[in-house]
N, C-alpha and C positions, 0 to 999 in steps of 0.2 A: 444638628450637624448634618452636613452631606456627607457622604461615605468619603469622599476625597479629602476631607478637611484635616482631620487629625489622625496622630500615629496609634489609636487605640485598634486599628483595623489589623486583621492577621496577615492581609497581603502587602501592607506598607511597611516594611521593616525598617525603611529609612527615616521614617517618622516618629518611631517610639522612641522617648526620651528617658534615659535614667536619670535617678536622682542626682547623678554627679553631673549631668549635664551632658553627657554623651549617650549616642544611642545604644540601644538594648542590642541590636545586632549590626551596627554599623554607623557611620556618621552621615548625616542629611546629605544629599547631593546638592550643594550649594553652586550657583553659578560662579564662574571662574573672577569675576568681578567683584563677587560680594565679600563682606567682611567676614571675619572668623565669628563662629558661634559664641556668644557672650555666656559664661559660667552664670548659673542662678545663684541666688543667696540661699545658704541652707534653710533659713525660716520659710522661704517659698518651696523648696523641694518637700520639705517635712510637710506643707500645706497641701502636696500634691499637684503643685504646677510644674510645668515642663515646657521647652522651647521648642517649637517643632516650624517645618517650614511648609508653606501653602504652596503646591506647585500650579494652583489656577491664579492665584494673585502675584505668584514668584516674590514673595516676601516672608518674614519670620513673623510668628504669632505665639500666643501663651495658651496654654490649654491646661485644664484643671481635670485630672482623670477621676475625682472626686465627685465633682459638681457636674462634669460634662459643660463647664463654662469655657469660653475662649475669647481672648482679648488680643488686639493689635498692639496695645501698649504692655509694658512689663507691668504686671500688678503690684497693687501696694497693699501690703499688710493691714487689716483691719477694714478691708473693702466689705461692703455687705452683700448679701445674697439677693440674686436678681429675681428669685422665684418668689421668695417669701416676702421680700422688700422692694417692689419694682419701682419705686418713686425714689428710693434712696434716703429716706427719712431718718434712717439710723447710722448713714455715715457721713462723715465729715469730709469736705473736699480737703485734699493736702494743700499746704501752703504753696502759694505762688502758681497753683494751677487754676483753670477754669473748667467747671463740669461743662462736659462737651456735649452730654447725653442725661436727660431726666432719670433715666432707667439705670443708671451707673454712677455712685459715689466717687470721691478723690479722683475726678477727671479721667475716669477710665473711660474708653471707648469700645463698646461691644463689638467683636468681631462679626461681620455680616458675610452673606455669601453675595459677593459685588455689592457690598456695603448695605446688604439685607437679607435676612433669613429668618424664616418662621421659626417660632420658641417651641415647636412641639417636642415631646420626651418620650420614644417608643418604650422606654423602661420605666414607666409610672408605676405607682405601687402605692398602697395604703399606708399611712403613717403610721408607725407604732406608736403605742401609748407610753409615756414616760412617766408614768406614775411610781415613783420611787417610794418604797416603803419606808416609813420613819425609823431612823435608826438613832442610837443614843448621840452620835456625832452630827446628826442631820446634815448630812454630805449635799452640798449642792451638784447640780448635774454638771458633769465634765462637758466642755465643748470639743467637738470633733473637729479634724481638719478637714472632713468633707461635709461639715455644717458650719461655715465660717460664718455666723453672724454673732451678734451680740459684743463683739470686739472685747473679749476677755484681758486682752492685753494693753487696754486703754489705760493710761495713767494719770490724765490731766483732770482736775476738778470739773471741767464741761463735761468731760466723757462719763465720770462717774455719775453725775446726775442726770444722764440720759436713761430712759427705760431700757430694761435688757429682754429682748424678745426670747421665747423658747426656740433652740436651735431646730432647724428644720431636720428631716429624717435624711439619712444617707441611703445611697443606691441600696436596694436590697434585691437579691438575684431571684431569677424566676423560679428556680427547684430549691426549695426549702425543706430543711429535714429537721427543723426547731421551732418553736413558738415562745419567742421571749417576751411575748405579751401577756403572759401568764402570771399573776402575781401570787407571792408567797402566802401561805396559811399556817407556815412553820413559826412558832414561837419559842423563843429561848431566853436565858436571863442574860443581861448585859454582862458584858466580858472584857477583860483588859486587850490591848492591842498585843501581838504576839512579839516574841523577841526574836524571830527568825531575822538573819543578816539579809540586807536588802539585795534583790539580784543584780547581777552585772554581766554583760557579755563575757567580759576578761576571765571571770570565774566561772561562768558555765562552759566556756570553752575548756578551761583547765578539769574541771570535773568531768567533761565528756571524754577527755584524753584519758585520764586514770581510770575512768570507768570501763573503758575498751581494753586498758591493759589488764585490769582485773579479769575480764573476760578469757582474755587470751592465757593468763596464769591458769585459769580454770581448765581451758581446754588441754594447756600442758600437762597439768597435774594428772587429770583422768587419763591422757594417752600414756604419760611414762609410767605412772605406778599400775595403772589396771589395764592398759593395753585397749581401752574403749572410747568412743567419742563421747563427750558430755550428753546426758539425756536432752534431748529437744524442750526447750522452755524452762529448764530447771534452774538456771541462773536467773531468769526472770521472777520464778515463782520463790526463788531463795530471798530476791530483794523484797518480795511482797511478805513474805513469811517471817523475815528478820523485823520488819517495821512492826510487827505486831507486839514485840517486845523490845524493840530498840529505844533508849531513851537519849541516844546521842544527838550531836547538833545540826548534822548533815540532813538535807531532806531527801536524799537519794541513798545514799551508802551507809551502813549500819557501822556503829563504833560502840555500844554500849549495850550488849545484849546478855540476857542469861537464860539458858544457857548458851555457852560459845558454840558448840555443835549444833548446826541447823537440823532438825528432825525431818524437814523436808529435803534438803540437798542428800542427806544420808538415805534415806529411803529412796529416791529416784536413782542415786547410782548404785546401790544394791540392788535395786529390782534389774538391773543391766548386768550382773555379775553370774556368771562368767562371760555370757554374751548377752547382745540384746535381742530379745525375742521378736520378731517381725509378723506381719499380717500373713496368712497362710492362704493361698487360694489353690492351688494344685498339689498333688500327691508327690512328686518329684521335690519340691519345695519342703515339704513336711520330712521326708525322707532325709535330705541334705542338713535341715534344720535339727533333726535329732543328733545326727553324727555329728555335726559341729560343736552342739551341747556336750556331748560325751568327751569329745576328745579335748575341749577347754576345760571342763570339769577336773580331768585327769592331770592335765598339765599344770593348773593351779593349785591342786592339793599336792604334786610333788614337789611344786618350787617354793611352797611357803612352810611356814614351820607349824605344821599339823602333826595331832598325835598319832600314834600307831594305829589306835581303833579308827579314826577318821580315814587315814589312806587304805586301811583294810577296806571299809565300807564302800569308800568310793571307787576304789580299784576293782572290787569284785561286780559292782552294778555297771561300769562302764564296760568290763569285758564282756558281762553277760548282753547288754545292750548290742555290742558291735556283733557277737556272734548272732544274736538274733537277726541282726540287719542281714547277714551273710546267707542265713538259710531262708528267710520267708521274703522271697520276692513278689507274693500275691497278696501283701498287705495293702488296705486300703489307706487314704488319707486319714479318717479317723483311727485307724490301728497305730499309726505312726505318733498322732497327736496324744492317744492314750498312753502309748510307750514314754513319751516325752514327759508327761504329768507324772508318772510313775517313777522316773528317774529323777525328777526335780525334788519330789517328795522325800525320796532316798538320799539323795547327795547335797540337796539345797543347804540344810543346816550344817553340815560340815564345811561347805565351800564359805558360807556367810561367817563362819567362826574364823576362818583363817583370812578372810578379806577385811574384817571389822577394823582392826587398828588403822591399816591402809586408809580405807574410807574416812575415817574420824580424823586422820592426819589431813586429807584433801579440805575436809570442812573447816577446821581449826585454822589451817594456812590462809586459806581463802579470807577468812573472818580477820585475821591479824594484818593480813594486807590491806583490806579494807579499812581497817582502823588506823594504819598509818598514813593511807590516802585522805582520811578525813581530817588528821590532825595537819596535812600540809596544806590542804584546801582552805582550811579555817585560818590558819597562819596568814597565807596569802590575801585572804579576805579582809581578815583585820587590818593589815599593811594598807591594803588599797582604800580602806574606809579612814584610816588614821590621815593618810595624805590629802583626803578631801576634809579633814577637820572634823571626823564624826566619830565620837566616842562610843566604843562598844559596851566597854564595862563602867559601871555606875550611874546607868541610866534609871531616873526613877519611875518606879511603876506609878502608872496611871490609875487614880482612884475609878471605880465605877459604883454606881448605885445598885443596890438589890432591887432589881424591877424586872418585868417582863416586857420584852420588845420582840418586833418581828426580825427573823433572822437578817443579819447583814454580813457582806463579805469579810473575810480575813483583813484586819489592818496590822501593819508593822508598827513597831514602837521606835524604830531607827529612821531616820530620813533617807530618802534615796540618795546616793552619790550623782554626780553628773554624769551621763551617759555618754559612750563614745558615738561616733556615725556608724549607722548600719544604712547600706544601701539596697535599694529596692527598685525592681523593675519587674515587668509581667513578660511571660511568654504565653502567647495565646492565653488560655485561661487559668495559667499557673503564676502565683505571685512568688518571685525569687527574692529572698533577703541574705544579703552577704555581709560577713563581718570577719576581716583578716583572712579572707580567701574560703572562709567556711561558709558554704551556702546551703539554706534550708529551704524547702518549698511546701508550699500549701495550695492548694485550689481557692481561686479568687473567691468563689461562693463562701468559702470559711473564712476566709481573711475579711470579707465585709462582715461575718459573723463575730469575729474577733474583735472588730472594731465598735461594733454595738455593744459586745459584752463589756467592753473597756469604758465605753461612754456611759454605761449604766453604772458601773461598777468602782472606778476609780476617782478617787478624790483629790489626788496630790498632781495631777498632770492635766489641769485644762486647757493648756495648748497643744497636747497631744506631742511635745517635746520628746518623750521617752517612750513613745507607743512602739516604735519600729525596734528599739532595742529591746523592749519586752517581749513583744512578739518572737524576736529570734531566740531569746532566751528560753520561752514557752516550748518552740517547735524542738529546739535542740536538746530540751530535756526528754520530751517523750521520744526522741529519734533515740536518745541514748536508752532510755528504758526498754525500748522494742527490741533493741538489738540489731545486728547487721544481716541476718538470714533471710532468705526469701519468705515473705509473710510473716516472720517470726515477730512475736509480740502482738499481733493484730487479735488474736483470740483472746487475749487478755483485757482488750480494749473495746470489745464489740458492744452493741447497743440493741435494745428493743426495736421492732418497726415503729414508723411514726403513727399507724392506725391504732397499733396499741397503747403507745402515750395518749394519743387522743381519747381513747376510751377510759385509761385510768383517771384521767383528768375530769372528764364529764361524768362518770358514773362513781367515782369514788374520791374525787375532790384533790387527786394528787397533784402536789405543784413542785416537788422537790424529789431530786435523785440523791440516793446516798451514796453511789460508787458512779463516779463520772469524771469528765475532764472538761476543759473549755472547748476542746476539739470535737466531742462527741456527745456533750450535754443536748438534751432536748428542751430544759427549763434553764432559765437564767439563774436559778439558785440550786446549788448542788455541793456534794462534798466531793473531793478529790485527793490525790496523795503527795502534791507538791503546793502547800499552801502558801510558800513565799512568793512564787510566781503565779500561782494560778488565781490566788486572791484579787489580784488588779483585775480578773475577768470573770469574777463572780463567785469563786470558791468559798465555800463556808470552814475550808479546813477539814483535815482527815476525819472520817466518820467516827471512829473510834473515839476521837476526842470531841465529838459533837454531841450535845444533851439538849435534845428538843422537850419541851413541856408539853407541847400539842402540836397537832398537824397531820398531814397524809402524805405519807412517803413510798417511794418505790426503791427497792433493793435489789440490784442485778450484780452481785459481787464479783472480782475476778475467781475463778474456781481453783482456789488454793485452800486445802483443807483447815490449814491452821488460821487463815483469816476468817473464813466461814464461820469456824466454831467460836472465834472471838466475837463475830458479829452478833451472833446468837446470845452471847452472853451479855452483850451490850443492850440488845433488844429487849432481854429480860429485865434488866435493872431499870431501863428506862419506862418500861409499861408498869413496872412493880411500884414505882415512887410518884407517878403520875395520876391524877384524877380528873386531868383535862382530856378531850378527845385526842387519842393517840393512835394511829393505823401505820402498819408497815405491810407492805405487798411484796413478798420475796420470790425471786424467780432463781431457783438453782437446779442444777442437774440431777435427774431423778438417778443416782447410781444406787443398786441394790446389791452388789456382790462384790465385797459386802456393803452395807449402806455407810454413808459417812456419818460420823457423830454429829454434825450439824443438822442433816435431814433428820436423824433420828429424835435428837432433842425438840425441835421444832415440831414433829407429829406428836409428841408426848407433852407440849406444853400446854399449861391451863390457858393460855391466850390465843391458842389457835381456834379460829372462829370457821375458817374451809379451806378446804385444799382440793385442787385438782390437777391433771397431768395433760399436757400436750405433748402428742406422740413425736417419736423421733421422725424426722425427714417431711413432717406434716407442718412444719413452722419454720421462720427464718430469722437472721437477725442481720443487723447492719454491720459490716466490717469495721474494724478498729482502725482500719487505714482509711477510713471514709473520705478524711481530709485531703486526700492525696491520691486516691486510687480512680480507676477508671468507672464510668457509670455502670457498665456491665459487672462490674466486681463489687458492686455496693453492697450488694445482697447475698447471702448464702442459706443452704439449708442447715439445720442444727443436726448433728449425728447422733444425737443423744436426746432421751425423752426429758422434758422441763416439769419440774414441779412447782406449781405457783401456790404459796402458802400465806394466808391472811392471819397476821398476828394483831391483835387489837385489845385495849382495855375496855371495860363497861362501857365509857362513854364513846370510846370510838367507835365500837360495835353499834351502838344506838345512832350515831350519827352517819356512819358509813357502811352499814350492815351489807355483807355480801349476800344479796336476795339472788333468786333464780334468775329474774331478769337481768340484774347487772351481770352475774356471771356469763350468762348467755351473750351479751352484748361485748364482753370481754374475749370469749372464745371465738365471738365471729370476726373481731378484729384482726385475729391472724389470718384470715382467709379473704381478706378484702382486695390483697394486693392484685392478685390475678397475674403475677409476673410468673414468667418460665425459671424456675430457681437455678441458680449454678451448683456446680458441683458441691459435695458435702464441705463447705468450708473452705476456706482460703489455703489450707495447707494439707490436704487430704488426696492431692492428686498423687502421691507417691504409690507406686506398685506394692512396695512391702510395707510401707507405713511404718508409725512408732507409736507405741500406747502412750508416749508422752504427751502427744498433741490431738490423738484422735479416738473414736471410738473404741473401746475395749475389743479389740481383735479375737476371732476365735483360735483358741489355742493358747492364748497367752495367760500364763498362769502367774499367780501370787508368789512374791520372792519368799522363799520359807525364813531365810534370815535367823538372826538371833533375836532375843527379846528386844534388843537395843534399836534393830531395823522395824520393830514395830508390827504387831500383826495386820495394822491397817495398811493396806496395800495403796500406793499411788494409782489414783485413777486415771484414766485416759483425761488429759486436759482437754475439755472442750473449745471449741473457737467461739466463744462468747465471753461475757464479762465485763464490767467497767471498772477502771481503774479510778 
């Protein structure tokens, strides 16, 4: 198409039509004598058609944003693809119409530049393979709205007898950060469909609103009871840690956990008592921090129900520190930090003892509110399904055979209810989806990636009638998981660079990600945190519930200590009971002060075959917000060293042995980008910093706490990991 023909161009705002038939930035400029623009049927809008105005020909035409096809007459559902079937052999003409062009069925006339336009496509690409692994359900390949071949909606006997051709591949962007052509080598035992309630925009909107309220409650409790801001990312890590032990029905919020008090939330709040210790650069900052800590400790011990001995110890140490500050004006930054460390060791246990009950109350309150919200969401969801004549209780469990199969996406036991309309329009390179005034955005490249994943994985929506609503639910879910702060949550959704994934696949046969999402995955087979919605886009479910028998896997978990520890336990069980080739390559932060239980256990494991370290600031990660961030913000330096550990059983070691040559190729993959890396992570620009989201700062000490606060200090949560 020539550049003036349709509204996909950035400069012609009057030509880009939204699915509702209106312009995304204004109505088209029509002649005063022209008729009003006719609204398109919903079926055509969902298939990618919009009505535009040709300035040159001075008349309306119809353009498909998926196939770049344009017609003068209104398109007819079921028409063939002019690229894969130029003669129209697979399209029957509509009744009462005459085929005007042999290249178009159903009487459609191809739009021409003054009645003739060359058929060149500047965005040509290699078509991906559509070799879907055999699954117990042997699903058919869904048809995409951008691949309108094979007429899946035909119902006549004549149409059913016609041969069905493979759908042509949809548009692939020029900048690709994934390889969906890699087939899986992960083998599992056949499993029954999951009993999650099918997603719906109404329910996802309610879940988002209640989760936002829960975050607000957490903020208010920390402020009112302890006078502090909630530790950065602590709510997100609370969600991750709770899901390790949660047995409740909601895919996001916890409701059935034991213990009720979260060790992660308790530890992080306790570390900020009586004040949050920030990253120190200058001498004066160290002096002010020492004085602030002393005054806060004295105020807390006097205002809480402390024992006389605790009051005496804290008061004496605080007064001694203040006197020292008044006398010694020649102290260095290191002197102030040493004095702060001494004060924390002396006063910390007493301060933690008086704050323990209050912090436990915060954890308990947040959990009980979450439980109530889960009950509300489930009641509303069941009522919605009941209105659609879908029975939740009493669903018969599907029988499965005890056999080995290649892993396949999560399937839901309950049918999906009818989906409401979700509007879609494009603003430059961003796809915007709106439901009831709530808009979510995703880069157009990633929107096409989701379309590909949906096409590979979904088996209940061949017409893509539910595609937009499910994309809206997916993006909204992760938007809520991230939080509303600047760069919040992106560190828990980071991913390895593309060259590293390529090296893992080439050298070690890796074809599966243990912790990913449809937005940040590199392979089309992965585990993720939200199986109810991610399953339509290729997710195999939560990794802790996934039990492969063989295969080669990459694991880059969110850096939550409880989750990493549970991950190691799961690895050990899988490797212990499988005699087939099984290999896990794990990427975790090399925290040594003190070391995390997960790192210690893997280093002592009998399945450890090799281990090496990539130093801090010498490697990079892809941002967790890669689906919406700017190109220059896509990569960032890791502010911590990363330990890469190979856990393999005997058969896995024989098949994917980490030889010196293979390790050298993997190490070289970290250096092939040649980019000038961004600042250390998307959230490290603060001058003061906070140790919840950054590298462990100088002078930041362990929280003494009581034994309930655990001796294991909450590490600086790095800006990497995959959910």
